All heavy atoms as a GROMACS GRO file, in nm:
protein
  622
    1MET      N    1   6.619   9.086   6.576
    1MET     CA    2   6.670   9.216   6.576
    1MET      C    3   6.690   9.282   6.718
    1MET      O    4   6.789   9.342   6.740
    1MET     CB    5   6.570   9.307   6.496
    1MET     CG    6   6.613   9.453   6.476
    1MET     SD    7   6.751   9.464   6.364
    1MET     CE    8   6.749   9.636   6.339
    2GLU      N    9   6.594   9.255   6.798
    2GLU     CA   10   6.602   9.317   6.937
    2GLU      C   11   6.714   9.251   7.020
    2GLU      O   12   6.784   9.313   7.091
    2GLU     CB   13   6.469   9.299   7.017
    2GLU     CG   14   6.362   9.383   6.959
    2GLU     CD   15   6.260   9.284   6.896
    2GLU    OE1   16   6.255   9.166   6.921
    2GLU    OE2   17   6.178   9.335   6.823
    3TRP      N   18   6.724   9.118   6.994
    3TRP     CA   19   6.845   9.048   7.066
    3TRP      C   20   6.981   9.084   7.019
    3TRP      O   21   7.074   9.088   7.094
    3TRP     CB   22   6.813   8.895   7.058
    3TRP     CG   23   6.691   8.853   7.142
    3TRP    CD1   24   6.583   8.808   7.092
    3TRP    CD2   25   6.690   8.848   7.278
    3TRP    NE1   26   6.499   8.785   7.195
    3TRP    CE2   27   6.562   8.801   7.314
    3TRP    CE3   28   6.778   8.879   7.384
    3TRP    CZ2   29   6.518   8.786   7.449
    3TRP    CZ3   30   6.734   8.865   7.517
    3TRP    CH2   31   6.613   8.816   7.542
    4THR      N   32   6.985   9.116   6.894
    4THR     CA   33   7.116   9.161   6.835
    4THR      C   34   7.152   9.289   6.908
    4THR      O   35   7.278   9.319   6.950
    4THR     CB   36   7.114   9.180   6.683
    4THR    OG1   37   7.061   9.058   6.636
    4THR    CG2   38   7.234   9.214   6.637
    5VAL      N   39   7.060   9.385   6.918
    5VAL     CA   40   7.087   9.510   6.985
    5VAL      C   41   7.127   9.492   7.132
    5VAL      O   42   7.226   9.551   7.181
    5VAL     CB   43   6.964   9.607   6.977
    5VAL    CG1   44   6.984   9.738   7.045
    5VAL    CG2   45   6.928   9.639   6.828
    6VAL      N   46   7.054   9.408   7.200
    6VAL     CA   47   7.085   9.375   7.343
    6VAL      C   48   7.222   9.316   7.347
    6VAL      O   49   7.302   9.355   7.440
    6VAL     CB   50   6.974   9.283   7.402
    6VAL    CG1   51   7.022   9.232   7.534
    6VAL    CG2   52   6.844   9.355   7.407
    7THR      N   53   7.254   9.224   7.261
    7THR     CA   54   7.391   9.160   7.259
    7THR      C   55   7.497   9.262   7.243
    7THR      O   56   7.606   9.265   7.308
    7THR     CB   57   7.401   9.043   7.164
    7THR    OG1   58   7.292   8.961   7.183
    7THR    CG2   59   7.526   8.984   7.161
    8VAL      N   60   7.479   9.344   7.149
    8VAL     CA   61   7.576   9.453   7.121
    8VAL      C   62   7.600   9.551   7.240
    8VAL      O   63   7.706   9.579   7.279
    8VAL     CB   64   7.541   9.537   6.991
    8VAL    CG1   65   7.628   9.663   6.975
    8VAL    CG2   66   7.550   9.442   6.865
    9ILE      N   67   7.485   9.585   7.302
    9ILE     CA   68   7.492   9.671   7.418
    9ILE      C   69   7.566   9.602   7.531
    9ILE      O   70   7.653   9.666   7.600
    9ILE     CB   71   7.352   9.714   7.463
    9ILE    CG1   72   7.293   9.812   7.362
    9ILE    CG2   73   7.352   9.783   7.602
    9ILE    CD1   74   7.151   9.853   7.384
   10ILE      N   75   7.541   9.477   7.558
   10ILE     CA   76   7.609   9.398   7.657
   10ILE      C   77   7.760   9.396   7.626
   10ILE      O   78   7.844   9.411   7.708
   10ILE     CB   79   7.545   9.260   7.682
   10ILE    CG1   80   7.404   9.276   7.735
   10ILE    CG2   81   7.628   9.178   7.757
   10ILE    CD1   82   7.323   9.143   7.745
   11ALA      N   83   7.794   9.363   7.495
   11ALA     CA   84   7.932   9.361   7.465
   11ALA      C   85   8.001   9.490   7.480
   11ALA      O   86   8.120   9.492   7.533
   11ALA     CB   87   7.936   9.310   7.309
   12LEU      N   88   7.941   9.598   7.446
   12LEU     CA   89   7.997   9.727   7.460
   12LEU      C   90   8.022   9.763   7.614
   12LEU      O   91   8.121   9.824   7.646
   12LEU     CB   92   7.916   9.838   7.398
   12LEU     CG   93   7.918   9.840   7.246
   12LEU    CD1   94   7.820   9.943   7.185
   12LEU    CD2   95   8.058   9.865   7.199
   13VAL      N   96   7.918   9.727   7.698
   13VAL     CA   97   7.927   9.750   7.836
   13VAL      C   98   8.049   9.671   7.895
   13VAL      O   99   8.120   9.721   7.979
   13VAL     CB  100   7.795   9.724   7.908
   13VAL    CG1  101   7.812   9.725   8.064
   13VAL    CG2  102   7.694   9.833   7.871
   14GLY      N  103   8.058   9.549   7.852
   14GLY     CA  104   8.169   9.468   7.887
   14GLY      C  105   8.298   9.512   7.858
   14GLY      O  106   8.394   9.512   7.933
   15LEU      N  107   8.308   9.564   7.726
   15LEU     CA  108   8.433   9.626   7.682
   15LEU      C  109   8.472   9.748   7.757
   15LEU      O  110   8.588   9.759   7.799
   15LEU     CB  111   8.418   9.659   7.534
   15LEU     CG  112   8.540   9.716   7.464
   15LEU    CD1  113   8.655   9.607   7.465
   15LEU    CD2  114   8.506   9.759   7.327
   16VAL      N  115   8.372   9.830   7.789
   16VAL     CA  116   8.401   9.947   7.863
   16VAL      C  117   8.441   9.907   8.016
   16VAL      O  118   8.530   9.966   8.072
   16VAL     CB  119   8.281  10.046   7.878
   16VAL    CG1  120   8.296  10.147   7.983
   16VAL    CG2  121   8.260  10.110   7.736
   17GLY      N  122   8.379   9.805   8.063
   17GLY     CA  123   8.413   9.760   8.193
   17GLY      C  124   8.555   9.704   8.212
   17GLY      O  125   8.628   9.731   8.298
   18VAL      N  126   8.598   9.637   8.104
   18VAL     CA  127   8.730   9.577   8.106
   18VAL      C  128   8.831   9.694   8.092
   18VAL      O  129   8.935   9.696   8.163
   18VAL     CB  130   8.743   9.476   7.991
   18VAL    CG1  131   8.884   9.444   7.962
   18VAL    CG2  132   8.670   9.344   8.013
   19PHE      N  133   8.799   9.791   8.000
   19PHE     CA  134   8.894   9.894   7.984
   19PHE      C  135   8.907   9.986   8.113
   19PHE      O  136   9.017  10.018   8.152
   19PHE     CB  137   8.842   9.991   7.871
   19PHE     CG  138   8.919  10.106   7.846
   19PHE    CD1  139   9.051  10.097   7.788
   19PHE    CD2  140   8.879  10.232   7.891
   19PHE    CE1  141   9.129  10.222   7.773
   19PHE    CE2  142   8.954  10.354   7.878
   19PHE     CZ  143   9.083  10.340   7.818
   20CYS      N  144   8.800  10.010   8.182
   20CYS     CA  145   8.799  10.085   8.309
   20CYS      C  146   8.878  10.007   8.413
   20CYS      O  147   8.954  10.066   8.487
   20CYS     CB  148   8.656  10.119   8.357
   20CYS     SG  149   8.576  10.245   8.251
   21GLY      N  150   8.852   9.870   8.415
   21GLY     CA  151   8.932   9.794   8.516
   21GLY      C  152   9.075   9.802   8.498
   21GLY      O  153   9.159   9.819   8.594
   22CYS      N  154   9.119   9.794   8.366
   22CYS     CA  155   9.263   9.792   8.335
   22CYS      C  156   9.320   9.931   8.371
   22CYS      O  157   9.422   9.946   8.422
   22CYS     CB  158   9.282   9.768   8.194
   22CYS     SG  159   9.261   9.587   8.153
   23ALA      N  160   9.244  10.039   8.334
   23ALA     CA  161   9.285  10.176   8.362
   23ALA      C  162   9.302  10.197   8.506
   23ALA      O  163   9.390  10.266   8.561
   23ALA     CB  164   9.190  10.273   8.295
   24TRP      N  165   9.211  10.146   8.591
   24TRP     CA  166   9.206  10.162   8.733
   24TRP      C  167   9.333  10.093   8.786
   24TRP      O  168   9.408  10.150   8.875
   24TRP     CB  169   9.087  10.103   8.788
   24TRP     CG  170   9.081  10.107   8.940
   24TRP    CD1  171   9.125  10.015   9.031
   24TRP    CD2  172   9.039  10.222   9.020
   24TRP    NE1  173   9.106  10.060   9.158
   24TRP    CE2  174   9.064  10.183   9.158
   24TRP    CE3  175   9.000  10.346   8.994
   24TRP    CZ2  176   9.026  10.275   9.257
   24TRP    CZ3  177   8.962  10.437   9.091
   24TRP    CH2  178   8.988  10.392   9.226
   25LYS      N  179   9.367   9.967   8.744
   25LYS     CA  180   9.488   9.897   8.794
   25LYS      C  181   9.616   9.971   8.748
   25LYS      O  182   9.708   9.983   8.832
   25LYS     CB  183   9.488   9.752   8.740
   25LYS     CG  184   9.381   9.663   8.799
   25LYS     CD  185   9.385   9.528   8.736
   25LYS     CE  186   9.274   9.439   8.779
   25LYS     NZ  187   9.266   9.309   8.720
   26LEU      N  188   9.622  10.026   8.629
   26LEU     CA  189   9.739  10.099   8.590
   26LEU      C  190   9.755  10.221   8.663
   26LEU      O  191   9.870  10.250   8.707
   26LEU     CB  192   9.713  10.137   8.435
   26LEU     CG  193   9.833  10.220   8.377
   26LEU    CD1  194   9.964  10.142   8.380
   26LEU    CD2  195   9.794  10.257   8.237
   27ALA      N  196   9.647  10.296   8.694
   27ALA     CA  197   9.657  10.420   8.776
   27ALA      C  198   9.707  10.383   8.915
   27ALA      O  199   9.785  10.465   8.966
   27ALA     CB  200   9.518  10.491   8.777
   28ARG      N  201   9.659  10.274   8.969
   28ARG     CA  202   9.704  10.239   9.112
   28ARG      C  203   9.852  10.195   9.098
   28ARG      O  204   9.924  10.241   9.197
   28ARG     CB  205   9.616  10.115   9.154
   28ARG     CG  206   9.639  10.089   9.299
   28ARG     CD  207   9.547   9.972   9.355
   28ARG     NE  208   9.573   9.850   9.267
   28ARG     CZ  209   9.470   9.774   9.239
   28ARG    NH1  210   9.353   9.799   9.286
   28ARG    NH2  211   9.494   9.672   9.169
   29GLU      N  212   9.894  10.135   9.003
   29GLU     CA  213  10.040  10.095   8.997
   29GLU      C  214  10.125  10.216   8.973
   29GLU      O  215  10.240  10.223   9.031
   29GLU     CB  216  10.055   9.992   8.888
   29GLU     CG  217  10.008   9.854   8.923
   29GLU     CD  218  10.080   9.791   9.045
   29GLU    OE1  219  10.195   9.807   9.060
   29GLU    OE2  220   9.999   9.736   9.125
   30LEU      N  221  10.077  10.304   8.895
   30LEU     CA  222  10.159  10.430   8.866
   30LEU      C  223  10.173  10.513   8.994
   30LEU      O  224  10.277  10.571   9.030
   30LEU     CB  225  10.093  10.518   8.765
   30LEU     CG  226  10.111  10.459   8.615
   30LEU    CD1  227  10.022  10.549   8.518
   30LEU    CD2  228  10.250  10.466   8.572
   31GLN      N  229  10.061  10.518   9.079
   31GLN     CA  230  10.062  10.591   9.211
   31GLN      C  231  10.166  10.518   9.303
   31GLN      O  232  10.247  10.582   9.371
   31GLN     CB  233   9.929  10.591   9.273
   31GLN     CG  234   9.931  10.673   9.398
   31GLN     CD  235   9.965  10.815   9.380
   31GLN    OE1  236   9.919  10.888   9.281
   31GLN    NE2  237  10.045  10.867   9.461
   32ASN      N  238  10.161  10.387   9.300
   32ASN     CA  239  10.257  10.308   9.391
   32ASN      C  240  10.400  10.334   9.350
   32ASN      O  241  10.488  10.356   9.434
   32ASN     CB  242  10.226  10.160   9.383
   32ASN     CG  243  10.108  10.120   9.458
   32ASN    OD1  244  10.054  10.202   9.539
   32ASN    ND2  245  10.048  10.007   9.423
   33ASN      N  246  10.427  10.346   9.219
   33ASN     CA  247  10.559  10.369   9.162
   33ASN      C  248  10.604  10.511   9.195
   33ASN      O  249  10.713  10.537   9.232
   33ASN     CB  250  10.564  10.348   9.013
   33ASN     CG  251  10.565  10.194   8.974
   33ASN    OD1  252  10.593  10.110   9.066
   33ASN    ND2  253  10.528  10.169   8.853
   34THR      N  254  10.509  10.607   9.190
   34THR     CA  255  10.540  10.745   9.229
   34THR      C  256  10.578  10.753   9.369
   34THR      O  257  10.667  10.821   9.410
   34THR     CB  258  10.423  10.835   9.194
   34THR    OG1  259  10.388  10.826   9.056
   34THR    CG2  260  10.448  10.979   9.226
   35ASP      N  261  10.492  10.688   9.455
   35ASP     CA  262  10.523  10.693   9.595
   35ASP      C  263  10.665  10.628   9.630
   35ASP      O  264  10.734  10.686   9.722
   35ASP     CB  265  10.416  10.612   9.680
   35ASP     CG  266  10.279  10.687   9.670
   35ASP    OD1  267  10.281  10.804   9.642
   35ASP    OD2  268  10.182  10.625   9.705
   36ALA      N  269  10.690  10.520   9.563
   36ALA     CA  270  10.820  10.454   9.587
   36ALA      C  271  10.931  10.541   9.536
   36ALA      O  272  11.040  10.559   9.602
   36ALA     CB  273  10.824  10.311   9.515
   37THR      N  274  10.918  10.600   9.426
   37THR     CA  275  11.022  10.694   9.378
   37THR      C  276  11.037  10.815   9.474
   37THR      O  277  11.159  10.856   9.500
   37THR     CB  278  10.995  10.750   9.235
   37THR    OG1  279  10.974  10.632   9.156
   37THR    CG2  280  11.088  10.833   9.180
   38ARG      N  281  10.933  10.871   9.519
   38ARG     CA  282  10.940  10.980   9.611
   38ARG      C  283  11.015  10.934   9.735
   38ARG      O  284  11.100  11.016   9.795
   38ARG     CB  285  10.802  11.033   9.640
   38ARG     CG  286  10.794  11.159   9.730
   38ARG     CD  287  10.656  11.214   9.748
   38ARG     NE  288  10.608  11.258   9.620
   38ARG     CZ  289  10.495  11.218   9.568
   38ARG    NH1  290  10.422  11.129   9.633
   38ARG    NH2  291  10.454  11.257   9.458
   39HIS      N  292  10.982  10.820   9.790
   39HIS     CA  293  11.048  10.771   9.904
   39HIS      C  294  11.195  10.754   9.879
   39HIS      O  295  11.288  10.785   9.971
   39HIS     CB  296  10.985  10.642   9.958
   39HIS     CG  297  11.050  10.580  10.079
   39HIS    ND1  298  11.042  10.631  10.195
   39HIS    CD2  299  11.124  10.467  10.081
   39HIS    CE1  300  11.110  10.555  10.278
   39HIS    NE2  301  11.164  10.457  10.214
   40GLN      N  302  11.237  10.695   9.772
   40GLN     CA  303  11.381  10.666   9.744
   40GLN      C  304  11.451  10.803   9.728
   40GLN      O  305  11.558  10.817   9.773
   40GLN     CB  306  11.396  10.592   9.616
   40GLN     CG  307  11.349  10.453   9.628
   40GLN     CD  308  11.362  10.369   9.498
   40GLN    OE1  309  11.362  10.427   9.393
   40GLN    NE2  310  11.375  10.243   9.509
   41THR      N  311  11.385  10.910   9.668
   41THR     CA  312  11.450  11.034   9.652
   41THR      C  313  11.475  11.096   9.792
   41THR      O  314  11.585  11.155   9.822
   41THR     CB  315  11.355  11.125   9.568
   41THR    OG1  316  11.337  11.071   9.445
   41THR    CG2  317  11.417  11.267   9.554
   42GLU      N  318  11.374  11.085   9.883
   42GLU     CA  319  11.387  11.144  10.018
   42GLU      C  320  11.503  11.073  10.088
   42GLU      O  321  11.585  11.134  10.152
   42GLU     CB  322  11.257  11.131  10.090
   42GLU     CG  323  11.156  11.230  10.043
   42GLU     CD  324  11.020  11.196  10.099
   42GLU    OE1  325  11.003  11.098  10.185
   42GLU    OE2  326  10.914  11.265  10.065
   43THR      N  327  11.505  10.935  10.070
   43THR     CA  328  11.607  10.864  10.137
   43THR      C  329  11.744  10.900  10.086
   43THR      O  330  11.843  10.921  10.168
   43THR     CB  331  11.588  10.716  10.123
   43THR    OG1  332  11.466  10.681  10.171
   43THR    CG2  333  11.696  10.625  10.188
   44MET      N  334  11.761  10.917   9.958
   44MET     CA  335  11.887  10.950   9.896
   44MET      C  336  11.936  11.092   9.939
   44MET      O  337  12.047  11.118   9.960
   44MET     CB  338  11.880  10.952   9.740
   44MET     CG  339  11.876  10.812   9.685
   44MET     SD  340  12.019  10.703   9.730
   44MET     CE  341  12.149  10.799   9.656
   45ASN      N  342  11.843  11.183   9.949
   45ASN     CA  343  11.870  11.320   9.995
   45ASN      C  344  11.921  11.309  10.147
   45ASN      O  345  12.018  11.379  10.183
   45ASN     CB  346  11.755  11.411   9.980
   45ASN     CG  347  11.728  11.454   9.843
   45ASN    OD1  348  11.821  11.439   9.760
   45ASN    ND2  349  11.609  11.486   9.815
   46ARG      N  350  11.855  11.230  10.223
   46ARG     CA  351  11.894  11.217  10.365
   46ARG      C  352  12.042  11.150  10.372
   46ARG      O  353  12.118  11.200  10.439
   46ARG     CB  354  11.797  11.131  10.442
   46ARG     CG  355  11.824  11.138  10.591
   46ARG     CD  356  11.724  11.048  10.673
   46ARG     NE  357  11.749  10.909  10.651
   46ARG     CZ  358  11.666  10.821  10.595
   46ARG    NH1  359  11.542  10.862  10.558
   46ARG    NH2  360  11.695  10.691  10.575
   47PHE      N  361  12.060  11.051  10.298
   47PHE     CA  362  12.192  10.988  10.297
   47PHE      C  363  12.304  11.083  10.244
   47PHE      O  364  12.407  11.086  10.290
   47PHE     CB  365  12.196  10.858  10.202
   47PHE     CG  366  12.124  10.738  10.259
   47PHE    CD1  367  12.079  10.651  10.179
   47PHE    CD2  368  12.105  10.729  10.395
   47PHE    CE1  369  12.014  10.531  10.231
   47PHE    CE2  370  12.039  10.623  10.454
   47PHE     CZ  371  11.997  10.522  10.370
   48ARG      N  372  12.262  11.177  10.144
   48ARG     CA  373  12.362  11.259  10.087
   48ARG      C  374  12.399  11.363  10.199
   48ARG      O  375  12.518  11.404  10.218
   48ARG     CB  376  12.300  11.333   9.967
   48ARG     CG  377  12.402  11.423   9.903
   48ARG     CD  378  12.343  11.486   9.776
   48ARG     NE  379  12.326  11.375   9.675
   48ARG     CZ  380  12.217  11.339   9.615
   48ARG    NH1  381  12.107  11.405   9.652
   48ARG    NH2  382  12.207  11.242   9.527
   49GLN      N  383  12.298  11.411  10.270
   49GLN     CA  384  12.325  11.507  10.384
   49GLN      C  385  12.400  11.442  10.492
   49GLN      O  386  12.501  11.504  10.543
   49GLN     CB  387  12.189  11.552  10.435
   49GLN     CG  388  12.206  11.668  10.540
   49GLN     CD  389  12.284  11.787  10.489
   49GLN    OE1  390  12.252  11.837  10.372
   49GLN    NE2  391  12.375  11.838  10.558
   50GLU      N  392  12.372  11.320  10.526
   50GLU     CA  393  12.449  11.257  10.628
   50GLU      C  394  12.593  11.232  10.581
   50GLU      O  395  12.690  11.234  10.664
   50GLU     CB  396  12.382  11.113  10.676
   50GLU     CG  397  12.255  11.130  10.744
   50GLU     CD  398  12.181  11.000  10.765
   50GLU    OE1  399  12.242  10.890  10.722
   50GLU    OE2  400  12.077  11.005  10.824
   51ASN      N  401  12.611  11.197  10.456
   51ASN     CA  402  12.741  11.175  10.399
   51ASN      C  403  12.819  11.305  10.406
   51ASN      O  404  12.945  11.309  10.440
   51ASN     CB  405  12.734  11.130  10.262
   51ASN     CG  406  12.870  11.082  10.204
   51ASN    OD1  407  12.958  11.046  10.275
   51ASN    ND2  408  12.879  11.074  10.068
   52GLN      N  409  12.757  11.418  10.369
   52GLN     CA  410  12.834  11.544  10.385
   52GLN      C  411  12.875  11.575  10.522
   52GLN      O  412  12.985  11.628  10.548
   52GLN     CB  413  12.746  11.654  10.321
   52GLN     CG  414  12.739  11.654  10.168
   52GLN     CD  415  12.638  11.762  10.114
   52GLN    OE1  416  12.571  11.824  10.194
   52GLN    NE2  417  12.630  11.769   9.986
   53ASP      N  418  12.782  11.552  10.621
   53ASP     CA  419  12.811  11.579  10.756
   53ASP      C  420  12.929  11.493  10.804
   53ASP      O  421  13.015  11.528  10.880
   53ASP     CB  422  12.689  11.558  10.847
   53ASP     CG  423  12.575  11.652  10.815
   53ASP    OD1  424  12.608  11.761  10.754
   53ASP    OD2  425  12.465  11.623  10.862
   54ASP      N  426  12.925  11.366  10.766
   54ASP     CA  427  13.035  11.269  10.808
   54ASP      C  428  13.168  11.317  10.751
   54ASP      O  429  13.274  11.320  10.819
   54ASP     CB  430  13.007  11.131  10.762
   54ASP     CG  431  12.894  11.062  10.849
   54ASP    OD1  432  12.864  11.111  10.948
   54ASP    OD2  433  12.850  10.958  10.789
   55HIS      N  434  13.163  11.365  10.622
   55HIS     CA  435  13.291  11.413  10.560
   55HIS      C  436  13.349  11.525  10.632
   55HIS      O  437  13.472  11.541  10.646
   55HIS     CB  438  13.268  11.429  10.407
   55HIS     CG  439  13.279  11.303  10.334
   55HIS    ND1  440  13.382  11.271  10.254
   55HIS    CD2  441  13.190  11.197  10.325
   55HIS    CE1  442  13.361  11.156  10.195
   55HIS    NE2  443  13.243  11.119  10.236
   56ARG      N  444  13.260  11.625  10.673
   56ARG     CA  445  13.302  11.732  10.748
   56ARG      C  446  13.371  11.691  10.875
   56ARG      O  447  13.475  11.745  10.924
   56ARG     CB  448  13.187  11.833  10.787
   56ARG     CG  449  13.169  11.924  10.659
   56ARG     CD  450  13.062  12.039  10.704
   56ARG     NE  451  12.972  12.052  10.595
   56ARG     CZ  452  12.843  12.008  10.593
   56ARG    NH1  453  12.798  11.953  10.700
   56ARG    NH2  454  12.769  12.019  10.495
   57GLY      N  455  13.305  11.601  10.945
   57GLY     CA  456  13.357  11.544  11.066
   57GLY      C  457  13.500  11.484  11.051
   57GLY      O  458  13.586  11.503  11.126
   58PHE      N  459  13.507  11.398  10.937
   58PHE     CA  460  13.634  11.335  10.911
   58PHE      C  461  13.750  11.441  10.880
   58PHE      O  462  13.859  11.424  10.932
   58PHE     CB  463  13.622  11.242  10.789
   58PHE     CG  464  13.539  11.124  10.813
   58PHE    CD1  465  13.467  11.064  10.711
   58PHE    CD2  466  13.518  11.068  10.939
   58PHE    CE1  467  13.390  10.956  10.732
   58PHE    CE2  468  13.443  10.957  10.959
   58PHE     CZ  469  13.375  10.898  10.856
   59SER      N  470  13.708  11.543  10.810
   59SER     CA  471  13.811  11.648  10.780
   59SER      C  472  13.855  11.710  10.905
   59SER      O  473  13.976  11.746  10.916
   59SER     CB  474  13.739  11.751  10.678
   59SER     OG  475  13.835  11.855  10.661
   60ASP      N  476  13.761  11.749  10.996
   60ASP     CA  477  13.804  11.805  11.125
   60ASP      C  478  13.894  11.718  11.200
   60ASP      O  479  13.994  11.761  11.258
   60ASP     CB  480  13.684  11.835  11.205
   60ASP     CG  481  13.592  11.948  11.140
   60ASP    OD1  482  13.641  12.021  11.054
   60ASP    OD2  483  13.478  11.959  11.182
   61LYS      N  484  13.859  11.592  11.204
   61LYS     CA  485  13.946  11.493  11.277
   61LYS      C  486  14.090  11.488  11.221
   61LYS      O  487  14.188  11.474  11.283
   61LYS     CB  488  13.883  11.359  11.284
   61LYS     CG  489  13.766  11.348  11.382
   61LYS     CD  490  13.705  11.219  11.382
   61LYS     CE  491  13.580  11.213  11.469
   61LYS     NZ  492  13.520  11.086  11.479
   62LEU      N  493  14.088  11.485  11.080
   62LEU     CA  494  14.224  11.472  11.008
   62LEU      C  495  14.303  11.594  11.035
   62LEU      O  496  14.424  11.587  11.048
   62LEU     CB  497  14.200  11.455  10.865
   62LEU     CG  498  14.154  11.305  10.828
   62LEU    CD1  499  14.127  11.298  10.675
   62LEU    CD2  500  14.255  11.205  10.866
   63ASP      N  501  14.234  11.715  11.032
   63ASP     CA  502  14.307  11.835  11.063
   63ASP      C  503  14.371  11.834  11.204
   63ASP      O  504  14.485  11.869  11.222
   63ASP     CB  505  14.230  11.962  11.038
   63ASP     CG  506  14.187  11.982  10.900
   63ASP    OD1  507  14.260  11.932  10.814
   63ASP    OD2  508  14.083  12.047  10.876
   64ASN      N  509  14.296  11.786  11.293
   64ASN     CA  510  14.341  11.781  11.436
   64ASN      C  511  14.462  11.673  11.439
   64ASN      O  512  14.554  11.696  11.513
   64ASN     CB  513  14.229  11.741  11.525
   64ASN     CG  514  14.266  11.752  11.669
   64ASN    OD1  515  14.362  11.819  11.705
   64ASN    ND2  516  14.195  11.679  11.756
   65HIS      N  517  14.441  11.566  11.372
   65HIS     CA  518  14.544  11.460  11.378
   65HIS      C  519  14.677  11.508  11.316
   65HIS      O  520  14.782  11.481  11.385
   65HIS     CB  521  14.500  11.340  11.281
   65HIS     CG  522  14.588  11.234  11.274
   65HIS    ND1  523  14.613  11.140  11.386
   65HIS    CD2  524  14.675  11.183  11.172
   65HIS    CE1  525  14.702  11.051  11.343
   65HIS    NE2  526  14.742  11.080  11.218
   66GLU      N  527  14.679  11.588  11.210
   66GLU     CA  528  14.801  11.651  11.160
   66GLU      C  529  14.866  11.740  11.262
   66GLU      O  530  14.982  11.746  11.287
   66GLU     CB  531  14.774  11.719  11.031
   66GLU     CG  532  14.732  11.622  10.920
   66GLU     CD  533  14.846  11.541  10.876
   66GLU    OE1  534  14.960  11.577  10.876
   66GLU    OE2  535  14.818  11.424  10.836
   67HIS      N  536  14.783  11.814  11.331
   67HIS     CA  537  14.826  11.910  11.440
   67HIS      C  538  14.898  11.823  11.548
   67HIS      O  539  15.004  11.863  11.600
   67HIS     CB  540  14.722  11.991  11.489
   67HIS     CG  541  14.767  12.087  11.595
   67HIS    ND1  542  14.852  12.192  11.572
   67HIS    CD2  543  14.737  12.080  11.736
   67HIS    CE1  544  14.869  12.258  11.696
   67HIS    NE2  545  14.797  12.189  11.793
   68ARG      N  546  14.835  11.715  11.597
   68ARG     CA  547  14.892  11.637  11.697
   68ARG      C  548  15.023  11.572  11.661
   68ARG      O  549  15.115  11.572  11.737
   68ARG     CB  550  14.790  11.530  11.742
   68ARG     CG  551  14.672  11.584  11.824
   68ARG     CD  552  14.596  11.468  11.878
   68ARG     NE  553  14.596  11.349  11.806
   68ARG     CZ  554  14.490  11.275  11.772
   68ARG    NH1  555  14.369  11.315  11.803
   68ARG    NH2  556  14.503  11.169  11.704
   69ILE      N  557  15.034  11.520  11.533
   69ILE     CA  558  15.151  11.462  11.482
   69ILE      C  559  15.266  11.572  11.492
   69ILE      O  560  15.376  11.544  11.531
   69ILE     CB  561  15.134  11.400  11.349
   69ILE    CG1  562  15.049  11.278  11.360
   69ILE    CG2  563  15.273  11.357  11.287
   69ILE    CD1  564  15.019  11.213  11.226
   70THR      N  565  15.236  11.689  11.437
   70THR     CA  566  15.330  11.789  11.430
   70THR      C  567  15.384  11.825  11.566
   70THR      O  568  15.501  11.846  11.602
   70THR     CB  569  15.280  11.925  11.359
   70THR    OG1  570  15.229  11.880  11.230
   70THR    CG2  571  15.376  12.026  11.353
   71PHE      N  572  15.288  11.835  11.669
   71PHE     CA  573  15.320  11.863  11.810
   71PHE      C  574  15.400  11.758  11.868
   71PHE      O  575  15.503  11.795  11.939
   71PHE     CB  576  15.182  11.886  11.886
   71PHE     CG  577  15.206  11.915  12.033
   71PHE    CD1  578  15.257  12.036  12.072
   71PHE    CD2  579  15.194  11.812  12.129
   71PHE    CE1  580  15.278  12.059  12.201
   71PHE    CE2  581  15.211  11.840  12.258
   71PHE     CZ  582  15.247  11.966  12.303
   72LEU      N  583  15.369  11.634  11.850
   72LEU     CA  584  15.455  11.522  11.903
   72LEU      C  585  15.596  11.518  11.838
   72LEU      O  586  15.690  11.490  11.906
   72LEU     CB  587  15.381  11.388  11.875
   72LEU     CG  588  15.252  11.369  11.965
   72LEU    CD1  589  15.185  11.240  11.912
   72LEU    CD2  590  15.286  11.364  12.103
   73GLU      N  591  15.613  11.545  11.713
   73GLU     CA  592  15.737  11.548  11.645
   73GLU      C  593  15.823  11.663  11.702
   73GLU      O  594  15.944  11.646  11.716
   73GLU     CB  595  15.723  11.558  11.494
   73GLU     CG  596  15.674  11.427  11.438
   73GLU     CD  597  15.658  11.436  11.287
   73GLU    OE1  598  15.661  11.554  11.237
   73GLU    OE2  599  15.640  11.337  11.219
   74ALA      N  600  15.760  11.773  11.734
   74ALA     CA  601  15.834  11.889  11.785
   74ALA      C  602  15.879  11.857  11.931
   74ALA      O  603  15.982  11.914  11.974
   74ALA     CB  604  15.746  12.008  11.777
   75GLN      N  605  15.817  11.780  12.006
   75GLN     CA  606  15.858  11.753  12.140
   75GLN      C  607  15.984  11.656  12.153
   75GLN      O  608  16.053  11.659  12.239
   75GLN     CB  609  15.742  11.679  12.220
   75GLN     CG  610  15.640  11.772  12.258
   75GLN     CD  611  15.533  11.701  12.340
   75GLN    OE1  612  15.525  11.585  12.355
   75GLN    NE2  613  15.444  11.780  12.407
   76LYS      N  614  16.004  11.580  12.036
   76LYS     CA  615  16.122  11.480  12.046
   76LYS      C  616  16.248  11.552  12.032
   76LYS      O  617  16.302  11.633  12.009
   76LYS     CB  618  16.098  11.388  11.932
   76LYS     CG  619  15.995  11.286  11.969
   76LYS     CD  620  15.987  11.181  11.859
   76LYS     CE  621  15.881  11.081  11.888
   76LYS     NZ  622  15.880  10.976  11.790
   0.00000   0.00000   0.00000
């Protein structure tokens, strides 16, 4: 009878240990995924801002280009 109780207690402790180990690994992986997602979001926001800045620069250059073409055509 006593050994049965000891065996059941050992089995329950082992089960709890396995469950806690799996939960710990899952929590660590979730944190890694959260960090990676946060990093990707920050990178995408930075790329989006750089893209907008580049497009403004292109637009300015194109406006100037049209003005130069008009000026050169007027000189002929």
